[in-house]
C-alpha positions, -999 to +999 in steps of 0.1 A: +815+643-357+793+671-346+814+696-326+796+721-305+814+752-291+798+763-258+807+800-262+796+811-227+779+800-195+760+833-193+724+837-203+698+864-201+669+841-193+659+822-162+642+791-175+625+770-148+639+738-161+674+749-172+699+720-170+731+742-174+732+753-138+746+786-126+749+813-151+783+831-151+805+851-174+830+826-186+835+829-223+854+809-249+885+827-261+897+828-297+925+804-293+902+778-277+877+783-305+903+778-332+915+746-315+879+734-314+877+739-351+909+719-354+891+691-336+861+693-359+882+692-391+904+664-377+877+642-363+854+646-393+840+612-404+807+600-418+781+588-393+767+563-417+789+536-433+777+543-469+786+580-468+820+595-476+839+624-463+831+643-494+793+641-490+792+644-452+798+680-441+820+691-412+794+699-386+801+728-362+775+743-337+774+771-312+756+768-279+756+783-244+743+798-221+731+821-248+756+820-276+745+853-291+759+871-260+792+863-277+781+876-311+814+889-323+832+856-315+804+836-332+808+856-364+846+855-363+847+817-358+821+811-385+840+832-410+872+813-401+855+779-404+841+789-438+875+801-451+892+769-439+866+746-455+870+766-488+908+762-487+906+725-481+877+719-505+854+705-478+817+709-471+807+727-439+776+730-419+773+757-392+744+759-367+734+778-336+708+772-309+695+805-295+668+817-272+660+843-299+658+874-276+690+888-291+682+882-327+679+915-346+672+920-383+709+927-389+720+896-370+694+874-388+708+886-421+744+881-411+736+845-400+720+839-433+750+853-451+773+831-431+752+800-438+745+794-401+714+773-395+694+786-366+673+766-341+651+788-319+639+780-284+603+789-280+581+768-257+549+775-277+519+798-272+522+828-249+509+810-218+531+780-223+563+800-229+556+824-200+552+795-177+588+783-182+610+809-200+611+843-183+638+869-186+661+873-156+641+894-132+609+878-142+598+898-173+582+879-201+605+869-230+577+859-253+574+890-275+612+893-279+615+856-290+586+860-315+602+892-329+634+872-333+615+845-352+600+871-375+635+885-382+648+851-391+619+844-415+624+878-431+661+870-437+652+837-454+659+812-426+637+781-424+622+784-390+632+755-367+619+756-332+627+736-300+598+736-275+606+721-242+577+701-227+575+703-189+548+697-163+545+735-161+535+740-197+522+706-209+485+717-205+490+740-236+509+714-257+483+711-285+477+748-286+514+754-286+521+732-316+493+749-336+508+783-327+543+773-338+530+759-371+510+791-377+541+811-369+558+794-398+579+767-382+590+740-407+604+718-379+589+716-344+611+697-320+592+688-288+620+683-262+608+664-231+620+677-198+630+645-180+647+665-153+612+672-139+590+649-118+559+640-138+527+631-119+500+608-133+478+638-140+506+656-159+513+624-180+476+623-189+478+659-200+509+651-220+493+622-239+463+644-247+487+671-259+505+646-281+472+636-297+464+672-303+498+678-318+494+648-340+462+663-353+482+694-364+508+671-379+481+652-399+464+684-410+496+697-425+500+664-444+464+667-457+471+703-468+502+691-487+525+712-465+543+688-442+559+701-410+587+680-395+579+668-360+606+644-349+584+632-320+562+614-346+586+613-376+612+592-357+586+566-348+571+564-382+605+563-400+617+536-377+586+516-385+591+521-422+627+509-420+619+480-397+637+494-367+664+519-356+698+518-372+731+528-355+728+563-369+695+568-351+709+562-316+729+585-293+762+596-307+775+611-274+813+610-275+815+590-307+798+612-333+792+642-311+814+662-288+810+696-270+839+720-261+835+740-229+852+775-226+880+758-206+888+734-234+872+704-216+854+679-239+820+664-232+798+639-250+773+666-260+764+702-252+738+693-225+765+675-205+787+706-201+765+723-175+787+744-153+818+725-165+824+713-129+816+676-131+848+657-139+828+624-143+813+636-175+846+650-191+858+628-219+890+647-228+905+681-234+916+700-265+952+696-253+948+658-254+919+650-276+890+626-269+899+599-245+884+566-257+886+551-222+865+579-208+839+575-236+838+538-230+833+543-193+799+558-201+778+530-216+748+536-239+714+523-234+686+515-230+702+486-210+676+479-183+667+441-182+631+451-183+636+465-218+641+430-232+604+421-232+592+456-243+573+456-277+589+490-285+625+480-280+630+477-318+625+514-322+630+528-287+646+562-286+657+561-250+694+558-259+700+595-252+728+597-226+716+632-215+680+622-211+691+592-190+714+613-169+685+637-163+662+610-151+683+583-135+718+597-132+732+571-156+740+572-193+724+538-201+693+534-179+661+552-189+636+559-162+599+554-159+589+587-176+610+579-206+595+544-208+560+559-207+570+586-233+584+560-258+552+540-256+528+570-257+545+585-287+544+551-304+506+548-298+499+583-311+523+582-341+510+548-352+474+558-350+481+590-370+503+572-396+478+544-402+450+570-406+470+588-432+479+556-450+442+545-451+435+579-467+463+571-492+477+605-484+504+610-510+522+637-490+526+614-460+537+585-481+563+605-499+574+622-466+578+590-446+583+561-470+600+582-497+629+588-472+637+551-470+634+547-508+604+525-506+577+519-532+543+532-524+526+501-537+546+480-512+531+501-484+496+490-493+507+454-500+520+451-464+491+469-447+475+437-434+508+421-422+497+425-386+515+413-355+495+405-323+491+435-300+508+434-267+503+449-233+533+472-238+518+493-266+482+489-275+474+494-312+450+478-336+478+470-361+514+479-367+526+503-394+539+484-424+576+479-429+586+487-465+614+468-481+640+491-497+643+490-534 
């Protein structure tokens, strides 16, 4: 169970696509934070059936608003979580998602000392970032975020970056991915903005941007220095495994919960928003998670049209938050998501097959090594081709490798 503490609704940025609504100064108090830790320790259970409590860490995250506005609380709760895990002999993972503008050298070093993994929001190159993530008042936040990234690297953090892809910045997608890799990112998470309306022209720019990003992904493989890009990795790993498993789908309310400053519980941090929509509340710290409320929010994709789609076997459109953003439901993806799943499949498959044809050892170890597959089985199955369909056009499918 990943438990996220939403420390505040306040933020110092004015992102054009922000899904959290009005920014206001309501912060989580210490008692609420301690009870959220109680929830994390109590609800801890492995996400995958073959794991045990001993090898699956208790997972606690910090979110906002901008969580570093509540720096003292973040540090205090992190120290208390570490002390409790040590007393109980349990593993712990701490993480924070931040816009980076408040990261100083001292704070980066403190987060490293506390063992807090940091995910930084940076939408790419200067033009892309400035199109979507200004400071309140309109001033650019780009230089402040890049400075925060440099502080994190200097303190020894592996640089993990979320870049939101929206119609306003999609024209720079390829350039942005190159910039983030050159900045030193080891994980580039391209987070689609399904809240926005995407025109056909914007979708065309998006697919070209995905192809450009895939070229960067492949170049890193060819250089022997892979950079994680879940946009492509998730499709390729699903192909290698023969499809998605239960641990690859949305865990909202079952393996993930977010705690608002009021103590209300939500399926994940994105659903908290202004903490004013009772339809999305799945419990309270006073009462715990309500299974009836969780069950009332079905998971998808559950559109009848999905049944005949060639990509259903590895479709990632199960995210309740993405579905809520586009269709207002937790189980029905909209047309943009459908397009996105098929477009990323086309691009990922073309890239993966090219790297396999090159017998790229880094790519084979990176992708097939993670499902404990033998490299020779990859080649043996290369010509096991299913007929192409209208849903996703590709010359051949990536091989499925049998686990050893």
